[in-house]
mmCIF file as Biopython writes it, N, C-alpha, C and O atoms, coordinates in Angstrom:
data_model
#
loop_
_atom_site.group_PDB
_atom_site.id
_atom_site.type_symbol
_atom_site.label_atom_id
_atom_site.label_alt_id
_atom_site.label_comp_id
_atom_site.label_asym_id
_atom_site.label_entity_id
_atom_site.label_seq_id
_atom_site.pdbx_PDB_ins_code
_atom_site.Cartn_x
_atom_site.Cartn_y
_atom_site.Cartn_z
_atom_site.occupancy
_atom_site.B_iso_or_equiv
_atom_site.auth_seq_id
_atom_site.auth_asym_id
_atom_site.pdbx_PDB_model_num
ATOM 1   N N  . MET A ? 1  ? 143.366 -155.130 145.294 1.0 0.0 1  A 1 
ATOM 2   C CA . MET A ? 1  ? 144.928 -155.730 145.919 1.0 0.0 1  A 1 
ATOM 3   C C  . MET A ? 1  ? 145.370 -154.787 146.822 1.0 0.0 1  A 1 
ATOM 4   O O  . MET A ? 1  ? 145.403 -153.625 146.419 1.0 0.0 1  A 1 
ATOM 5   N N  . LYS A ? 2  ? 145.789 -155.071 148.187 1.0 0.0 2  A 1 
ATOM 6   C CA . LYS A ? 2  ? 146.242 -154.102 149.017 1.0 0.0 2  A 1 
ATOM 7   C C  . LYS A ? 2  ? 147.710 -153.991 148.791 1.0 0.0 2  A 1 
ATOM 8   O O  . LYS A ? 2  ? 148.438 -154.944 148.512 1.0 0.0 2  A 1 
ATOM 9   N N  . LYS A ? 3  ? 148.128 -152.616 148.949 1.0 0.0 3  A 1 
ATOM 10  C CA . LYS A ? 3  ? 149.572 -152.391 148.680 1.0 0.0 3  A 1 
ATOM 11  C C  . LYS A ? 3  ? 150.358 -152.712 149.994 1.0 0.0 3  A 1 
ATOM 12  O O  . LYS A ? 3  ? 149.899 -152.264 151.044 1.0 0.0 3  A 1 
ATOM 13  N N  . VAL A ? 4  ? 151.392 -153.379 150.016 1.0 0.0 4  A 1 
ATOM 14  C CA . VAL A ? 4  ? 152.503 -153.532 151.276 1.0 0.0 4  A 1 
ATOM 15  C C  . VAL A ? 4  ? 153.080 -152.372 151.643 1.0 0.0 4  A 1 
ATOM 16  O O  . VAL A ? 4  ? 153.551 -151.656 150.760 1.0 0.0 4  A 1 
ATOM 17  N N  . LYS A ? 5  ? 153.132 -152.072 152.687 1.0 0.0 5  A 1 
ATOM 18  C CA . LYS A ? 5  ? 153.917 -150.982 153.423 1.0 0.0 5  A 1 
ATOM 19  C C  . LYS A ? 5  ? 155.409 -151.612 153.401 1.0 0.0 5  A 1 
ATOM 20  O O  . LYS A ? 5  ? 155.659 -152.673 153.974 1.0 0.0 5  A 1 
ATOM 21  N N  . ILE A ? 6  ? 156.393 -150.857 152.679 1.0 0.0 6  A 1 
ATOM 22  C CA . ILE A ? 6  ? 157.619 -151.477 152.732 1.0 0.0 6  A 1 
ATOM 23  C C  . ILE A ? 6  ? 158.477 -150.707 154.119 1.0 0.0 6  A 1 
ATOM 24  O O  . ILE A ? 6  ? 158.790 -149.521 154.226 1.0 0.0 6  A 1 
ATOM 25  N N  . THR A ? 7  ? 158.659 -151.576 154.869 1.0 0.0 7  A 1 
ATOM 26  C CA . THR A ? 7  ? 159.606 -151.157 156.300 1.0 0.0 7  A 1 
ATOM 27  C C  . THR A ? 7  ? 160.806 -151.644 156.112 1.0 0.0 7  A 1 
ATOM 28  O O  . THR A ? 7  ? 161.034 -152.477 155.235 1.0 0.0 7  A 1 
ATOM 29  N N  . LYS A ? 8  ? 161.728 -151.167 156.934 1.0 0.0 8  A 1 
ATOM 30  C CA . LYS A ? 8  ? 163.289 -151.468 157.147 1.0 0.0 8  A 1 
ATOM 31  C C  . LYS A ? 8  ? 163.090 -152.969 157.576 1.0 0.0 8  A 1 
ATOM 32  O O  . LYS A ? 8  ? 163.751 -153.750 156.893 1.0 0.0 8  A 1 
ATOM 33  N N  . PRO A ? 9  ? 162.327 -153.531 158.552 1.0 0.0 9  A 1 
ATOM 34  C CA . PRO A ? 9  ? 162.217 -154.778 158.824 1.0 0.0 9  A 1 
ATOM 35  C C  . PRO A ? 9  ? 161.885 -155.896 157.470 1.0 0.0 9  A 1 
ATOM 36  O O  . PRO A ? 9  ? 162.468 -156.944 157.191 1.0 0.0 9  A 1 
ATOM 37  N N  . LEU A ? 10 ? 160.818 -155.278 156.837 1.0 0.0 10 A 1 
ATOM 38  C CA . LEU A ? 10 ? 160.455 -156.162 155.761 1.0 0.0 10 A 1 
ATOM 39  C C  . LEU A ? 10 ? 161.480 -156.321 154.515 1.0 0.0 10 A 1 
ATOM 40  O O  . LEU A ? 10 ? 161.507 -157.271 153.733 1.0 0.0 10 A 1 
ATOM 41  N N  . VAL A ? 11 ? 162.328 -155.162 154.505 1.0 0.0 11 A 1 
ATOM 42  C CA . VAL A ? 11 ? 163.279 -155.364 153.591 1.0 0.0 11 A 1 
ATOM 43  C C  . VAL A ? 11 ? 164.502 -156.116 154.174 1.0 0.0 11 A 1 
ATOM 44  O O  . VAL A ? 11 ? 165.089 -156.893 153.420 1.0 0.0 11 A 1 
ATOM 45  N N  . LEU A ? 12 ? 164.885 -155.980 155.284 1.0 0.0 12 A 1 
ATOM 46  C CA . LEU A ? 12 ? 165.864 -156.847 155.945 1.0 0.0 12 A 1 
ATOM 47  C C  . LEU A ? 12 ? 165.408 -158.353 155.780 1.0 0.0 12 A 1 
ATOM 48  O O  . LEU A ? 12 ? 166.241 -159.193 155.441 1.0 0.0 12 A 1 
ATOM 49  N N  . LYS A ? 13 ? 164.026 -158.717 156.031 1.0 0.0 13 A 1 
ATOM 50  C CA . LYS A ? 13 ? 163.606 -160.145 155.887 1.0 0.0 13 A 1 
ATOM 51  C C  . LYS A ? 13 ? 163.827 -160.588 154.596 1.0 0.0 13 A 1 
ATOM 52  O O  . LYS A ? 13 ? 164.367 -161.689 154.489 1.0 0.0 13 A 1 
ATOM 53  N N  . LYS A ? 14 ? 163.554 -160.028 153.661 1.0 0.0 14 A 1 
ATOM 54  C CA . LYS A ? 14 ? 163.846 -160.213 152.137 1.0 0.0 14 A 1 
ATOM 55  C C  . LYS A ? 14 ? 165.090 -160.331 151.766 1.0 0.0 14 A 1 
ATOM 56  O O  . LYS A ? 14 ? 165.296 -161.252 150.975 1.0 0.0 14 A 1 
ATOM 57  N N  . GLY A ? 15 ? 165.994 -159.697 152.081 1.0 0.0 15 A 1 
ATOM 58  C CA . GLY A ? 15 ? 167.242 -159.523 152.096 1.0 0.0 15 A 1 
ATOM 59  C C  . GLY A ? 15 ? 168.093 -160.837 152.419 1.0 0.0 15 A 1 
ATOM 60  O O  . GLY A ? 15 ? 168.939 -161.401 151.725 1.0 0.0 15 A 1 
ATOM 61  N N  . LYS A ? 16 ? 167.564 -161.170 153.796 1.0 0.0 16 A 1 
ATOM 62  C CA . LYS A ? 16 ? 168.244 -162.395 154.595 1.0 0.0 16 A 1 
ATOM 63  C C  . LYS A ? 16 ? 167.715 -163.718 153.926 1.0 0.0 16 A 1 
ATOM 64  O O  . LYS A ? 16 ? 168.383 -164.751 153.972 1.0 0.0 16 A 1 
ATOM 65  N N  . GLU A ? 17 ? 166.532 -163.651 153.324 1.0 0.0 17 A 1 
ATOM 66  C CA . GLU A ? 17 ? 165.914 -164.828 152.687 1.0 0.0 17 A 1 
ATOM 67  C C  . GLU A ? 17 ? 166.617 -164.925 151.186 1.0 0.0 17 A 1 
ATOM 68  O O  . GLU A ? 17 ? 167.026 -166.008 150.769 1.0 0.0 17 A 1 
ATOM 69  N N  . LEU A ? 18 ? 166.709 -163.891 150.528 1.0 0.0 18 A 1 
ATOM 70  C CA . LEU A ? 18 ? 167.560 -163.973 149.207 1.0 0.0 18 A 1 
ATOM 71  C C  . LEU A ? 18 ? 168.918 -164.264 149.345 1.0 0.0 18 A 1 
ATOM 72  O O  . LEU A ? 18 ? 169.465 -165.034 148.555 1.0 0.0 18 A 1 
ATOM 73  N N  . PHE A ? 19 ? 169.548 -163.710 150.303 1.0 0.0 19 A 1 
ATOM 74  C CA . PHE A ? 19 ? 170.869 -163.974 150.552 1.0 0.0 19 A 1 
ATOM 75  C C  . PHE A ? 19 ? 171.543 -164.948 151.468 1.0 0.0 19 A 1 
ATOM 76  O O  . PHE A ? 19 ? 172.753 -165.140 151.587 1.0 0.0 19 A 1 
ATOM 77  N N  . GLY A ? 20 ? 170.588 -165.508 152.074 1.0 0.0 20 A 1 
ATOM 78  C CA . GLY A ? 20 ? 171.146 -166.590 152.921 1.0 0.0 20 A 1 
ATOM 79  C C  . GLY A ? 20 ? 171.228 -166.114 154.589 1.0 0.0 20 A 1 
ATOM 80  O O  . GLY A ? 20 ? 170.753 -166.791 155.501 1.0 0.0 20 A 1 
ATOM 81  N N  . ASN A ? 21 ? 171.808 -165.040 154.737 1.0 0.0 21 A 1 
ATOM 82  C CA . ASN A ? 21 ? 172.028 -164.201 156.120 1.0 0.0 21 A 1 
ATOM 83  C C  . ASN A ? 21 ? 172.192 -162.929 156.085 1.0 0.0 21 A 1 
ATOM 84  O O  . ASN A ? 21 ? 172.201 -162.364 154.991 1.0 0.0 21 A 1 
ATOM 85  N N  . THR A ? 22 ? 172.357 -162.203 157.286 1.0 0.0 22 A 1 
ATOM 86  C CA . THR A ? 22 ? 172.490 -160.739 157.289 1.0 0.0 22 A 1 
ATOM 87  C C  . THR A ? 22 ? 173.569 -160.239 156.716 1.0 0.0 22 A 1 
ATOM 88  O O  . THR A ? 22 ? 173.505 -159.222 156.026 1.0 0.0 22 A 1 
ATOM 89  N N  . SER A ? 23 ? 174.861 -160.994 156.967 1.0 0.0 23 A 1 
ATOM 90  C CA . SER A ? 23 ? 176.152 -160.642 156.519 1.0 0.0 23 A 1 
ATOM 91  C C  . SER A ? 23 ? 176.341 -160.473 155.183 1.0 0.0 23 A 1 
ATOM 92  O O  . SER A ? 23 ? 177.102 -159.623 154.721 1.0 0.0 23 A 1 
ATOM 93  N N  . LYS A ? 24 ? 175.677 -161.249 154.517 1.0 0.0 24 A 1 
ATOM 94  C CA . LYS A ? 24 ? 175.883 -161.373 152.838 1.0 0.0 24 A 1 
ATOM 95  C C  . LYS A ? 24 ? 174.982 -160.121 152.336 1.0 0.0 24 A 1 
ATOM 96  O O  . LYS A ? 24 ? 175.267 -159.310 151.454 1.0 0.0 24 A 1 
ATOM 97  N N  . PHE A ? 25 ? 173.785 -160.189 153.161 1.0 0.0 25 A 1 
ATOM 98  C CA . PHE A ? 25 ? 172.653 -158.954 152.577 1.0 0.0 25 A 1 
ATOM 99  C C  . PHE A ? 25 ? 173.331 -157.637 152.781 1.0 0.0 25 A 1 
ATOM 100 O O  . PHE A ? 25 ? 173.284 -156.753 151.926 1.0 0.0 25 A 1 
ATOM 101 N N  . THR A ? 26 ? 173.992 -157.504 153.975 1.0 0.0 26 A 1 
ATOM 102 C CA . THR A ? 26 ? 174.881 -156.170 154.163 1.0 0.0 26 A 1 
ATOM 103 C C  . THR A ? 26 ? 176.024 -155.961 153.151 1.0 0.0 26 A 1 
ATOM 104 O O  . THR A ? 26 ? 176.335 -154.879 152.653 1.0 0.0 26 A 1 
ATOM 105 N N  . MET A ? 27 ? 176.621 -157.188 152.913 1.0 0.0 27 A 1 
ATOM 106 C CA . MET A ? 27 ? 177.687 -157.018 151.788 1.0 0.0 27 A 1 
ATOM 107 C C  . MET A ? 27 ? 177.096 -156.351 150.616 1.0 0.0 27 A 1 
ATOM 108 O O  . MET A ? 27 ? 177.621 -155.333 150.164 1.0 0.0 27 A 1 
ATOM 109 N N  . TRP A ? 28 ? 175.754 -156.997 149.958 1.0 0.0 28 A 1 
ATOM 110 C CA . TRP A ? 28 ? 175.291 -156.647 148.910 1.0 0.0 28 A 1 
ATOM 111 C C  . TRP A ? 28 ? 174.873 -155.158 148.998 1.0 0.0 28 A 1 
ATOM 112 O O  . TRP A ? 28 ? 175.143 -154.430 148.043 1.0 0.0 28 A 1 
ATOM 113 N N  . LEU A ? 29 ? 174.222 -154.647 150.097 1.0 0.0 29 A 1 
ATOM 114 C CA . LEU A ? 29 ? 173.874 -153.322 150.381 1.0 0.0 29 A 1 
ATOM 115 C C  . LEU A ? 29 ? 175.187 -152.334 150.193 1.0 0.0 29 A 1 
ATOM 116 O O  . LEU A ? 29 ? 174.900 -151.197 149.819 1.0 0.0 29 A 1 
ATOM 117 N N  . ASN A ? 30 ? 176.370 -152.571 150.369 1.0 0.0 30 A 1 
ATOM 118 C CA . ASN A ? 30 ? 177.396 -151.901 150.512 1.0 0.0 30 A 1 
ATOM 119 C C  . ASN A ? 30 ? 178.204 -152.160 149.138 1.0 0.0 30 A 1 
ATOM 120 O O  . ASN A ? 30 ? 179.358 -151.733 149.099 1.0 0.0 30 A 1 
ATOM 121 N N  . THR A ? 31 ? 177.735 -152.764 148.117 1.0 0.0 31 A 1 
ATOM 122 C CA . THR A ? 31 ? 178.323 -152.848 146.802 1.0 0.0 31 A 1 
ATOM 123 C C  . THR A ? 31 ? 177.634 -152.063 145.784 1.0 0.0 31 A 1 
ATOM 124 O O  . THR A ? 31 ? 176.414 -151.931 145.874 1.0 0.0 31 A 1 
ATOM 125 N N  . ASP A ? 32 ? 178.276 -151.535 144.835 1.0 0.0 32 A 1 
ATOM 126 C CA . ASP A ? 32 ? 177.860 -150.499 143.973 1.0 0.0 32 A 1 
ATOM 127 C C  . ASP A ? 32 ? 177.010 -151.359 143.179 1.0 0.0 32 A 1 
ATOM 128 O O  . ASP A ? 32 ? 177.335 -152.530 142.983 1.0 0.0 32 A 1 
ATOM 129 N N  . SER A ? 33 ? 175.856 -150.823 142.668 1.0 0.0 33 A 1 
ATOM 130 C CA . SER A ? 33 ? 174.786 -151.395 141.823 1.0 0.0 33 A 1 
ATOM 131 C C  . SER A ? 33 ? 174.766 -150.910 140.479 1.0 0.0 33 A 1 
ATOM 132 O O  . SER A ? 33 ? 174.383 -149.754 140.302 1.0 0.0 33 A 1 
ATOM 133 N N  . ILE A ? 34 ? 175.049 -151.473 139.691 1.0 0.0 34 A 1 
ATOM 134 C CA . ILE A ? 34 ? 174.838 -151.160 138.175 1.0 0.0 34 A 1 
ATOM 135 C C  . ILE A ? 34 ? 173.594 -150.728 137.957 1.0 0.0 34 A 1 
ATOM 136 O O  . ILE A ? 34 ? 173.332 -149.615 137.502 1.0 0.0 34 A 1 
ATOM 137 N N  . ALA A ? 35 ? 172.628 -151.732 138.325 1.0 0.0 35 A 1 
ATOM 138 C CA . ALA A ? 35 ? 171.230 -151.445 138.023 1.0 0.0 35 A 1 
ATOM 139 C C  . ALA A ? 35 ? 170.467 -150.432 138.782 1.0 0.0 35 A 1 
ATOM 140 O O  . ALA A ? 35 ? 169.367 -150.017 138.417 1.0 0.0 35 A 1 
ATOM 141 N N  . MET A ? 36 ? 171.160 -149.998 139.978 1.0 0.0 36 A 1 
ATOM 142 C CA . MET A ? 36 ? 170.329 -149.056 140.905 1.0 0.0 36 A 1 
ATOM 143 C C  . MET A ? 36 ? 171.242 -147.829 140.611 1.0 0.0 36 A 1 
ATOM 144 O O  . MET A ? 36 ? 170.707 -146.786 140.988 1.0 0.0 36 A 1 
ATOM 145 N N  . GLY A ? 37 ? 172.290 -147.680 140.125 1.0 0.0 37 A 1 
ATOM 146 C CA . GLY A ? 37 ? 173.247 -146.537 140.242 1.0 0.0 37 A 1 
ATOM 147 C C  . GLY A ? 37 ? 173.803 -146.025 141.420 1.0 0.0 37 A 1 
ATOM 148 O O  . GLY A ? 37 ? 174.175 -144.852 141.478 1.0 0.0 37 A 1 
ATOM 149 N N  . CYS A ? 38 ? 173.887 -146.735 142.287 1.0 0.0 38 A 1 
ATOM 150 C CA . CYS A ? 38 ? 174.559 -146.314 143.639 1.0 0.0 38 A 1 
ATOM 151 C C  . CYS A ? 38 ? 174.726 -147.686 144.372 1.0 0.0 38 A 1 
ATOM 152 O O  . CYS A ? 38 ? 174.348 -148.775 143.939 1.0 0.0 38 A 1 
ATOM 153 N N  . LYS A ? 39 ? 175.480 -147.396 145.784 1.0 0.0 39 A 1 
ATOM 154 C CA . LYS A ? 39 ? 175.378 -148.543 146.595 1.0 0.0 39 A 1 
ATOM 155 C C  . LYS A ? 39 ? 173.898 -148.320 147.337 1.0 0.0 39 A 1 
ATOM 156 O O  . LYS A ? 39 ? 173.450 -147.298 147.855 1.0 0.0 39 A 1 
ATOM 157 N N  . PRO A ? 40 ? 173.276 -149.703 147.195 1.0 0.0 40 A 1 
ATOM 158 C CA . PRO A ? 40 ? 171.776 -149.450 147.982 1.0 0.0 40 A 1 
ATOM 159 C C  . PRO A ? 40 ? 171.831 -149.095 149.335 1.0 0.0 40 A 1 
ATOM 160 O O  . PRO A ? 40 ? 170.804 -148.578 149.774 1.0 0.0 40 A 1 
ATOM 161 N N  . ILE A ? 41 ? 172.839 -149.252 150.165 1.0 0.0 41 A 1 
ATOM 162 C CA . ILE A ? 41 ? 172.868 -148.765 151.370 1.0 0.0 41 A 1 
ATOM 163 C C  . ILE A ? 41 ? 172.532 -147.228 151.648 1.0 0.0 41 A 1 
ATOM 164 O O  . ILE A ? 41 ? 172.034 -146.844 152.706 1.0 0.0 41 A 1 
ATOM 165 N N  . THR A ? 42 ? 172.922 -146.234 150.375 1.0 0.0 42 A 1 
ATOM 166 C CA . THR A ? 42 ? 172.560 -144.837 150.444 1.0 0.0 42 A 1 
ATOM 167 C C  . THR A ? 42 ? 171.196 -144.627 150.354 1.0 0.0 42 A 1 
ATOM 168 O O  . THR A ? 42 ? 170.784 -143.494 150.607 1.0 0.0 42 A 1 
ATOM 169 N N  . LEU A ? 43 ? 170.294 -145.627 149.996 1.0 0.0 43 A 1 
ATOM 170 C CA . LEU A ? 43 ? 168.658 -145.487 149.815 1.0 0.0 43 A 1 
ATOM 171 C C  . LEU A ? 43 ? 168.119 -145.602 151.027 1.0 0.0 43 A 1 
ATOM 172 O O  . LEU A ? 43 ? 167.047 -145.031 151.229 1.0 0.0 43 A 1 
ATOM 173 N N  . TRP A ? 44 ? 168.816 -146.443 152.196 1.0 0.0 44 A 1 
ATOM 174 C CA . TRP A ? 44 ? 168.209 -147.152 153.252 1.0 0.0 44 A 1 
ATOM 175 C C  . TRP A ? 44 ? 167.452 -146.144 154.051 1.0 0.0 44 A 1 
ATOM 176 O O  . TRP A ? 44 ? 166.471 -146.552 154.673 1.0 0.0 44 A 1 
ATOM 177 N N  . GLU A ? 45 ? 167.778 -144.865 154.120 1.0 0.0 45 A 1 
ATOM 178 C CA . GLU A ? 45 ? 166.969 -143.834 155.250 1.0 0.0 45 A 1 
ATOM 179 C C  . GLU A ? 45 ? 165.511 -143.357 154.668 1.0 0.0 45 A 1 
ATOM 180 O O  . GLU A ? 45 ? 164.765 -142.759 155.442 1.0 0.0 45 A 1 
ATOM 181 N N  . THR A ? 46 ? 165.111 -143.596 153.391 1.0 0.0 46 A 1 
ATOM 182 C CA . THR A ? 46 ? 164.001 -142.998 153.030 1.0 0.0 46 A 1 
ATOM 183 C C  . THR A ? 46 ? 162.932 -143.908 152.784 1.0 0.0 46 A 1 
ATOM 184 O O  . THR A ? 46 ? 163.289 -145.055 152.518 1.0 0.0 46 A 1 
ATOM 185 N N  . LYS A ? 47 ? 161.770 -143.688 152.807 1.0 0.0 47 A 1 
ATOM 186 C CA . LYS A ? 47 ? 160.862 -144.539 152.164 1.0 0.0 47 A 1 
ATOM 187 C C  . LYS A ? 47 ? 160.750 -145.013 150.597 1.0 0.0 47 A 1 
ATOM 188 O O  . LYS A ? 47 ? 160.436 -146.150 150.244 1.0 0.0 47 A 1 
ATOM 189 N N  . LYS A ? 48 ? 161.045 -144.005 149.795 1.0 0.0 48 A 1 
ATOM 190 C CA . LYS A ? 48 ? 161.325 -144.352 148.604 1.0 0.0 48 A 1 
ATOM 191 C C  . LYS A ? 48 ? 162.732 -145.054 148.103 1.0 0.0 48 A 1 
ATOM 192 O O  . LYS A ? 48 ? 162.926 -145.559 146.997 1.0 0.0 48 A 1 
ATOM 193 N N  . GLY A ? 49 ? 163.451 -144.978 148.948 1.0 0.0 49 A 1 
ATOM 194 C CA . GLY A ? 49 ? 164.816 -145.663 148.991 1.0 0.0 49 A 1 
ATOM 195 C C  . GLY A ? 49 ? 164.611 -147.114 149.446 1.0 0.0 49 A 1 
ATOM 196 O O  . GLY A ? 49 ? 165.220 -148.085 148.998 1.0 0.0 49 A 1 
ATOM 197 N N  . LEU A ? 50 ? 163.817 -147.121 150.248 1.0 0.0 50 A 1 
ATOM 198 C CA . LEU A ? 50 ? 163.480 -148.563 150.779 1.0 0.0 50 A 1 
ATOM 199 C C  . LEU A ? 50 ? 162.764 -149.372 149.679 1.0 0.0 50 A 1 
ATOM 200 O O  . LEU A ? 50 ? 163.061 -150.509 149.312 1.0 0.0 50 A 1 
ATOM 201 N N  . SER A ? 51 ? 161.870 -148.666 149.261 1.0 0.0 51 A 1 
ATOM 202 C CA . SER A ? 51 ? 161.053 -149.273 148.225 1.0 0.0 51 A 1 
ATOM 203 C C  . SER A ? 51 ? 161.828 -149.780 146.993 1.0 0.0 51 A 1 
ATOM 204 O O  . SER A ? 51 ? 161.547 -150.845 146.445 1.0 0.0 51 A 1 
ATOM 205 N N  . MET A ? 52 ? 162.960 -148.846 146.529 1.0 0.0 52 A 1 
ATOM 206 C CA . MET A ? 52 ? 163.645 -149.273 145.463 1.0 0.0 52 A 1 
ATOM 207 C C  . MET A ? 52 ? 164.663 -150.561 145.731 1.0 0.0 52 A 1 
ATOM 208 O O  . MET A ? 52 ? 165.043 -151.394 144.909 1.0 0.0 52 A 1 
ATOM 209 N N  . ILE A ? 53 ? 164.957 -150.464 147.033 1.0 0.0 53 A 1 
ATOM 210 C CA . ILE A ? 53 ? 165.966 -151.407 147.415 1.0 0.0 53 A 1 
ATOM 211 C C  . ILE A ? 53 ? 165.085 -152.915 147.195 1.0 0.0 53 A 1 
ATOM 212 O O  . ILE A ? 53 ? 165.396 -153.827 146.430 1.0 0.0 53 A 1 
ATOM 213 N N  . TYR A ? 54 ? 163.857 -152.848 148.154 1.0 0.0 54 A 1 
ATOM 214 C CA . TYR A ? 54 ? 162.862 -153.943 147.829 1.0 0.0 54 A 1 
ATOM 215 C C  . TYR A ? 54 ? 162.503 -154.427 146.281 1.0 0.0 54 A 1 
ATOM 216 O O  . TYR A ? 54 ? 162.371 -155.586 145.887 1.0 0.0 54 A 1 
ATOM 217 N N  . ASP A ? 55 ? 162.424 -153.592 145.764 1.0 0.0 55 A 1 
ATOM 218 C CA . ASP A ? 55 ? 161.931 -153.911 144.393 1.0 0.0 55 A 1 
ATOM 219 C C  . ASP A ? 55 ? 163.025 -154.643 143.489 1.0 0.0 55 A 1 
ATOM 220 O O  . ASP A ? 55 ? 162.813 -155.484 142.614 1.0 0.0 55 A 1 
ATOM 221 N N  . GLU A ? 56 ? 164.356 -154.073 143.950 1.0 0.0 56 A 1 
ATOM 222 C CA . GLU A ? 56 ? 165.631 -154.869 143.196 1.0 0.0 56 A 1 
ATOM 223 C C  . GLU A ? 56 ? 165.775 -156.156 143.828 1.0 0.0 56 A 1 
ATOM 224 O O  . GLU A ? 56 ? 166.300 -157.056 143.172 1.0 0.0 56 A 1 
ATOM 225 N N  . LEU A ? 57 ? 165.342 -156.403 145.143 1.0 0.0 57 A 1 
ATOM 226 C CA . LEU A ? 57 ? 165.567 -157.728 145.696 1.0 0.0 57 A 1 
ATOM 227 C C  . LEU A ? 57 ? 164.418 -158.442 145.103 1.0 0.0 57 A 1 
ATOM 228 O O  . LEU A ? 57 ? 164.645 -159.603 144.763 1.0 0.0 57 A 1 
ATOM 229 N N  . VAL A ? 58 ? 163.449 -158.064 144.948 1.0 0.0 58 A 1 
ATOM 230 C CA . VAL A ? 58 ? 162.246 -158.881 144.183 1.0 0.0 58 A 1 
ATOM 231 C C  . VAL A ? 58 ? 162.863 -159.411 142.741 1.0 0.0 58 A 1 
ATOM 232 O O  . VAL A ? 58 ? 162.799 -160.574 142.339 1.0 0.0 58 A 1 
ATOM 233 N N  . ARG A ? 59 ? 163.521 -158.209 142.000 1.0 0.0 59 A 1 
ATOM 234 C CA . ARG A ? 59 ? 163.897 -158.687 140.600 1.0 0.0 59 A 1 
ATOM 235 C C  . ARG A ? 59 ? 164.987 -159.686 140.664 1.0 0.0 59 A 1 
ATOM 236 O O  . ARG A ? 59 ? 164.934 -160.538 139.776 1.0 0.0 59 A 1 
ATOM 237 N N  . ILE A ? 60 ? 166.048 -159.789 141.584 1.0 0.0 60 A 1 
ATOM 238 C CA . ILE A ? 60 ? 166.942 -160.696 141.849 1.0 0.0 60 A 1 
ATOM 239 C C  . ILE A ? 60 ? 166.436 -161.968 141.983 1.0 0.0 60 A 1 
ATOM 240 O O  . ILE A ? 60 ? 166.802 -162.964 141.359 1.0 0.0 60 A 1 
ATOM 241 N N  . GLU A ? 61 ? 165.198 -161.861 143.194 1.0 0.0 61 A 1 
ATOM 242 C CA . GLU A ? 61 ? 164.799 -163.137 143.417 1.0 0.0 61 A 1 
ATOM 243 C C  . GLU A ? 61 ? 164.193 -163.789 142.239 1.0 0.0 61 A 1 
ATOM 244 O O  . GLU A ? 61 ? 164.235 -165.011 142.094 1.0 0.0 61 A 1 
ATOM 245 N N  . CYS A ? 62 ? 163.514 -162.827 141.222 1.0 0.0 62 A 1 
ATOM 246 C CA . CYS A ? 62 ? 162.837 -163.500 140.155 1.0 0.0 62 A 1 
ATOM 247 C C  . CYS A ? 62 ? 163.629 -163.976 139.398 1.0 0.0 62 A 1 
ATOM 248 O O  . CYS A ? 62 ? 163.302 -165.056 138.905 1.0 0.0 62 A 1 
ATOM 249 N N  . GLY A ? 63 ? 164.939 -163.398 139.009 1.0 0.0 63 A 1 
ATOM 250 C CA . GLY A ? 63 ? 165.726 -163.830 138.099 1.0 0.0 63 A 1 
ATOM 251 C C  . GLY A ? 63 ? 166.647 -165.267 138.625 1.0 0.0 63 A 1 
ATOM 252 O O  . GLY A ? 63 ? 167.400 -165.905 137.889 1.0 0.0 63 A 1 
ATOM 253 N N  . ILE A ? 64 ? 166.407 -165.521 139.848 1.0 0.0 64 A 1 
ATOM 254 C CA . ILE A ? 64 ? 166.983 -166.854 140.592 1.0 0.0 64 A 1 
ATOM 255 C C  . ILE A ? 64 ? 166.021 -167.902 140.280 1.0 0.0 64 A 1 
ATOM 256 O O  . ILE A ? 64 ? 166.343 -168.980 139.782 1.0 0.0 64 A 1 
ATOM 257 N N  . VAL A ? 65 ? 164.646 -167.509 140.632 1.0 0.0 65 A 1 
ATOM 258 C CA . VAL A ? 65 ? 163.604 -168.473 140.762 1.0 0.0 65 A 1 
ATOM 259 C C  . VAL A ? 65 ? 162.663 -168.589 139.474 1.0 0.0 65 A 1 
ATOM 260 O O  . VAL A ? 65 ? 162.270 -169.682 139.068 1.0 0.0 65 A 1 
ATOM 261 N N  . CYS A ? 66 ? 162.439 -167.759 139.056 1.0 0.0 66 A 1 
ATOM 262 C CA . CYS A ? 66 ? 161.401 -167.568 137.846 1.0 0.0 66 A 1 
ATOM 263 C C  . CYS A ? 66 ? 161.957 -168.183 136.714 1.0 0.0 66 A 1 
ATOM 264 O O  . CYS A ? 66 ? 161.348 -168.174 135.644 1.0 0.0 66 A 1 
#
């Protein structure tokens, strides 16, 4: 199984799909997350942080559709 490279455009795409638009995704990024222990936007500039944000978006998505 090939590992997907987590990039800002990929995370932005996932966030827009999940929240419906960029504005709502940006609001989520700037809101304290109990699960993540911080505002997700504070993780935006590192590869590890982007991966953490993407993983959280997948968990949220799974909670909605799974």
